Each structure stands twice: as C-alpha cells, then as structure tokens.
C-alpha positions as CSV (number, residue, x, y, z in Angstrom):
1,M,-7.7,-9.3,1.3
2,N,-6.9,-10.9,-2.6
3,K,-3.4,-12.5,-2.6
4,K,-2.3,-9.4,-6.0
5,E,-2.7,-6.7,-3.9
6,K,-0.2,-5.5,-1.9
7,R,-0.6,-5.4,1.7
8,F,1.8,-2.1,2.5
9,V,2.3,0.9,1.1
10,K,5.4,2.8,1.0
11,T,3.6,7.1,2.2
12,Y,6.8,8.7,2.2
13,S,10.8,8.2,1.9
14,Q,13.7,10.6,2.3
15,G,17.6,9.4,1.7
16,G,17.2,7.2,-1.3
17,T,19.8,3.5,-0.4
18,S,20.6,4.4,3.7
19,G,17.3,6.8,5.1
20,N,14.7,6.6,5.8
21,E,11.1,5.2,4.7
22,I,6.9,4.9,6.1
23,W,5.1,1.9,5.3
24,V,1.0,1.5,6.0
25,D,-0.4,-1.9,6.6
26,K,-3.1,-1.3,5.1
27,E,-4.7,-4.0,7.1
28,T,-4.0,-2.7,10.2
29,G,-3.8,1.0,9.6
30,I,-0.9,1.1,11.6
31,N,2.5,2.9,10.2
32,Y,5.6,1.2,10.2
33,F,9.1,3.7,10.0
34,T,11.8,2.1,9.0
35,I,15.6,3.3,9.3
36,L,17.8,2.0,5.9
37,P,21.2,2.5,7.2
38,V,24.1,0.5,4.2
39,T,24.6,-2.4,7.3
40,R,20.2,-3.2,7.5
41,A,16.9,-1.8,7.7
42,V,15.4,-1.5,11.1
43,L,11.8,-1.8,11.3
44,L,9.5,0.2,13.9
45,P,5.7,0.6,14.6
46,C,4.7,3.8,15.2
47,L,1.9,3.3,17.6
48,I,0.6,6.7,18.0
49,K,-3.3,7.6,18.5
50,T,-5.0,11.1,17.6
51,E,-9.1,10.7,17.9
52,N,-8.8,7.4,18.3
53,R,-7.3,5.8,15.0
54,L,-3.7,6.3,13.8
55,L,-1.9,8.1,11.7
56,H,-2.8,7.5,8.7
57,K,-5.8,4.7,7.9
C-alpha cells in the first residue's frame, strides 16, 4: 500500500465527539467499531463473518 493512501476508512459515524464510528482496514477488510465517550476511545474489531467473508471488504 502506498504511504499516501489511508489504510483505514470511516464508513459510519453517529453522535459527533461522543458517539460511535465504524472504520474499515483496507488491507485486511476487518471492520472496527469505535465507541467515543468524552474521556477516551475504545476500538473493537468486528469479527462477524457472512458467507465466508467479513462484513465489508
């Protein structure tokens, strides 16, 4: 992957600075669900498979 290309792409956002987001790793296709409370962020991989592939690729 070219250094200028972004590896992660935000595909969903809700709630602004204290909401939720879904980011996709373009190299692996794994979705990451982020919880953005006021104090700190939490990053969780979404490892749900559908038809032998991850949710978003």
